[in-house]
C-alpha positions as CSV (number, residue, x, y, z in Angstrom):
1,M,-18.0,-45.2,-50.2
2,A,-15.2,-45.6,-47.8
3,Y,-15.5,-49.4,-47.3
4,R,-13.5,-51.4,-49.7
5,S,-13.5,-55.3,-49.9
6,F,-10.4,-57.3,-48.8
7,H,-9.9,-58.3,-52.6
8,E,-9.9,-54.8,-53.7
9,I,-7.3,-53.9,-51.1
10,I,-5.1,-56.9,-52.1
11,D,-5.3,-56.2,-55.6
12,T,-4.4,-52.5,-55.4
13,D,-0.8,-51.8,-56.5
14,I,1.3,-49.8,-53.8
15,D,5.0,-48.8,-53.8
16,R,7.4,-49.7,-51.3
17,K,7.0,-46.7,-49.3
18,E,3.3,-47.1,-48.9
19,F,3.9,-50.8,-48.0
20,L,6.3,-50.0,-45.2
21,Q,3.8,-47.3,-43.9
22,Y,0.9,-49.8,-43.9
23,L,3.1,-52.3,-41.9
24,G,4.2,-49.8,-39.4
25,V,0.8,-48.9,-38.7
26,L,-0.2,-52.5,-38.5
27,L,2.9,-53.2,-36.2
28,L,1.6,-50.4,-33.8
29,L,-1.8,-51.6,-33.8
30,V,-0.7,-55.4,-33.0
31,T,1.9,-54.6,-30.3
32,G,0.2,-51.5,-28.9
33,I,1.7,-48.2,-28.4
34,S,1.9,-48.8,-24.5
35,G,3.9,-51.8,-25.0
36,I,6.4,-50.0,-27.3
37,A,6.6,-47.4,-24.6
38,Q,7.3,-50.1,-21.8
39,S,10.1,-51.7,-23.9
40,L,11.7,-48.4,-24.4
41,A,11.5,-47.2,-20.8
42,P,14.5,-48.2,-18.7
43,T,13.8,-51.0,-16.2
44,P,14.2,-50.2,-12.5
45,R,17.1,-51.8,-10.5
46,P,16.1,-54.5,-8.2
47,R,16.1,-53.5,-4.5
48,K,17.9,-55.4,-1.9
49,L,15.8,-57.2,0.6
50,S,16.4,-56.6,4.2
51,G,17.8,-60.0,5.0
52,E,19.8,-60.3,2.0
53,Q,23.6,-60.5,2.7
54,T,26.0,-58.5,0.8
55,A,29.7,-58.0,0.6
56,G,31.7,-55.5,2.3
57,Y,29.8,-52.7,4.3
58,G,26.4,-53.2,2.6
59,N,24.3,-53.8,5.7
60,S,25.9,-51.3,8.0
61,P,25.4,-47.8,8.5
62,Y,28.5,-47.0,6.3
63,G,27.2,-49.0,3.4
64,N,24.9,-48.3,0.4
């Protein structure tokens, strides 16, 4: 039977490698794969508002 009780799982001896694998899977389940992907993706640069003043040639045809 594939179902095991909580106490059977807790009483099972595992080595460090297995523990880290289970911990990694648990971390993925808790945070979600999409949350990890969003944290690794670059953040977009904020765009300037049309009325925002900038130094230099920022608001002219020669600016950014």
